[in-house]
C-alpha positions in Angstrom: 0.0 0.0 0.0 1.0 3.6 -0.7 0.2 6.7 1.3 -0.2 10.0 -0.5 -1.7 13.4 0.2 -4.1 15.1 -2.3 -4.0 18.9 -1.9 -6.2 21.7 -3.2 -6.1 25.3 -2.2 -8.6 28.2 -2.5 -7.8 31.8 -1.6 -9.4 31.1 1.8 -8.4 27.6 2.7 -6.2 24.6 1.9 -7.7 21.2 1.7 -5.5 18.1 2.4 -6.7 14.5 2.1 -4.5 11.6 3.2 -5.3 8.6 1.1 -4.1 5.0 1.2 -3.7 3.4 -2.3 -2.8 0.0 -3.8 0.7 -0.4 -5.1 -0.2 0.2 -8.8 -2.4 3.3 -8.1 -2.5 6.3 -10.5 -3.2 9.9 -9.9 -6.8 9.3 -11.0 -7.1 6.6 -8.3 -5.8 9.1 -5.7 -8.2 11.8 -6.8 -11.1 9.3 -6.6 -10.2 8.4 -3.0 -9.8 12.1 -2.1 -13.1 13.0 -3.7 -14.8 10.3 -1.7 -13.2 11.7 1.5 -14.2 15.2 0.6 -17.8 14.2 0.0 -17.9 12.7 3.5 -16.4 15.9 5.0 -18.9 18.0 3.0 -16.1 20.1 1.6 -18.5 21.4 -1.1 -16.0 21.5 -3.9 -17.1 21.8 -7.5 -17.6 18.3 -9.0 -16.0 19.6 -12.3 -12.8 20.3 -10.3 -12.2 16.6 -9.8 -12.7 15.8 -13.5 -11.1 18.7 -15.3 -8.6 20.5 -13.1 -4.9 20.2 -14.1 -2.9 18.0 -11.7 0.7 17.6 -10.6 3.0 16.0 -8.1 5.1 18.3 -5.9 4.5 21.2 -8.3 5.3 19.3 -11.5 2.4 18.8 -14.0 1.4 15.2 -14.6 -1.2 13.3 -16.5 -3.9 11.6 -14.5 -2.8 8.1 -15.6 0.7 8.5 -14.1 1.5 6.2 -11.3 2.0 7.6 -7.8 4.8 6.9 -5.4 4.6 6.4 -1.7 4.6 9.9 0.0 3.6 11.8 -3.1 1.7 15.1 -2.8 -0.8 15.2 -5.6 -2.0 18.7 -6.3 -5.2 19.9 -8.0 -4.6 23.3 -9.6 -7.3 25.9 -9.9 -7.3 28.4 -12.8 -5.5 31.7 -12.4 -7.7 34.8 -12.3 -5.2 36.5 -14.6 -2.0 35.7 -16.4 0.8 36.8 -14.0 2.9 38.1 -17.0 0.0 40.2 -18.2 -0.5 41.6 -14.7 3.1 42.5 -14.4 3.1 44.2 -17.9 0.1 46.3 -16.8 1.7 47.3 -13.6 5.0 48.4 -15.3 3.0 50.4 -17.9 1.0 52.1 -15.1 4.3 52.9 -13.2 5.8 54.4 -16.4 2.7 56.5 -17.1 2.8 57.8 -13.5 6.5 58.6 -13.8 5.9 60.5 -17.1 3.2 62.6 -15.5 5.3 63.4 -12.4 8.7 63.8 -13.9 
């Protein structure tokens, strides 16, 4: 048996589910076990999250059919509100405009 943690974070809270899996388990198996635990805890997460969200192990993107190792942290990723590069570009442009007005 393998022991893994499935993690999902919102802006307000981090969810962690410890799951016990058979030796040949995949990420999809870990997600199914975590989803079952989340339903019992009444976590209230969107069902589409479990099916469609990108996943990874320790911050590295993976496919759902990849095998898990004992001790893996399987992560469900939520979509970003805005592209970080675009937000930085907007901030730099705003700072440049402000400098041009004041200087």
